[in-house]
C-alpha positions, 0 to 999 in steps of 0.5 A: 928530934924527929918523930920516926927516930923517937918511934924507933928507940926499940922495936914494935911489937907485933903477931905473925903467923909463924910459917911466914917467918920460915919456921917449919909448921906447916902441915906438910912440914914446910913453912911459907917464908914471905921475904918482906915480913921476914927481912923487911919489916923485921928490922922495925918489928919484934915479932911474936910468932905463933901457929895455933895448929902446932901450938894446940898439939896437932904436930909436923907433919899432920893431917890438913883441917877445915872448917864446917857449919856456918860463919858464926859458929864452925867446927874443925875437923880433920879431912882424912880421919875427921878427928874434931879439934873444935873444943881442944882448939877453943880452949887453946885460943881462949888461953892464948888470946888472954896471954897476948894481952900482956904482949902490947901488940901493935899489929898482926900479920896473918897467914892468908886462907889458913883455917886458924889464921885467915882473916877472910876467904877461908872456905867454911863448909855446911858440913863434912863431905858437902861441896857448899861452902861460905868464906870468912875468917879463921877460927883463931884470927876471928877470935883476935880480932873480937878481942883486940878490935883496935889492932892493926891486922893484915894478911900477908898476901894482901901486903903485895898491894902498896897502898894496902901495905902502906895503910897497914904500916900506918896504922901499926905506928899510929897505935904504937904511938897512942899506946905510948901516949897511954904509958904517960902520966895523964894530963890534958896537955899531953893530949892536946900535943898528940892530937896537934901532932897528928893533925895532918896525918888524921886529915889525910885519912878523914876530916870527919874523925879529925873533927870528932877527935878535936871535940873529944879533946876540947871537952877532955875536963868534962870527961874521965881519963878513962873515958877519953881514952876510950873514946879517943882510942876508938875513934883514932884507930877507926880514922886509919882504917880509911886509905889516904888518896891523892886528893886528901893528901894534895889538900893536906899538902896545900894546907901546909904551904899556908904555913910557908907562904911567908918565907918561900920565894916565888920560884920556891913556892911555884916549884913546890906547887907544881910538885903537889899538882903532879902528885895530884895527877899521879905523874909523881909519888907522894914522897916528892912534894913531902920532901920539898915541903920537909926541907923548907920546915927545917931550913925555916924551922916552921915549929908547927910543921916540924912536929907534924907526924905526917911529915915522918909517920914511918921510917923512910927506909921502908919507901912507903910513899915512893909509889905512883 
């Protein structure tokens, strides 16, 4: 069974700003439905919809609110009546964040520029009526990322960038697989297998992190299980915060070719190498050389490569490797 098939035995839980699903929770009674989030990703993700401003009791329709103070300590105040929502929001956030710890989220898509949900670029005014402004995260998004630093987060606007979109979804699936590993009965063999299966995907993002993780697994007997889990998880997810590049992917593809050199004909080898070079020069999308290598891996049953997550990091229907 392919790794992508294993991943999709059940949908992956991720948090999402309610308005992005079409729920009419905006200040004006409207929504900000995002088609990609609502229609495409929903096939693979089980959403936990959240709207802090609705859930704290502001209602719909409502006054708009803004953030005031500095980037470390903000107050949330309504623009018209100057109602201070800071304490109610702080209490709400504390309880909501605590409840989310039980949901086993593997990602979160936030509404951009929202004073509660924006990950960045949210205006923070020095004081009420002042035009002096800085930019930072919304109050709920800030608390969430502080509490759950390993969980991949992104806002819906940045998902329009194909490379950012691909990287976010790769991180979500990687965390989901890591969470599945944590649920298994602890054994060093399971951790070695997990690390081995992610070798080429890790190398496509960061050789430095791959080497560091290899040392952790190699010395697993000297570590407490809880210590290995924490250290490995931190480095593993940090690795995928670094984006893959055509150069990194090319190195990975050529490395994989080394496992095929004894089974390929001269013509097959030349064809794949030419395709890899075209990809390196950004004339072809990554899916083309990956598909050719995947075909040969299945044809010749190259076990080491067959189990590599790199060849199936996410459902092919998302077409994340189809861009140049």
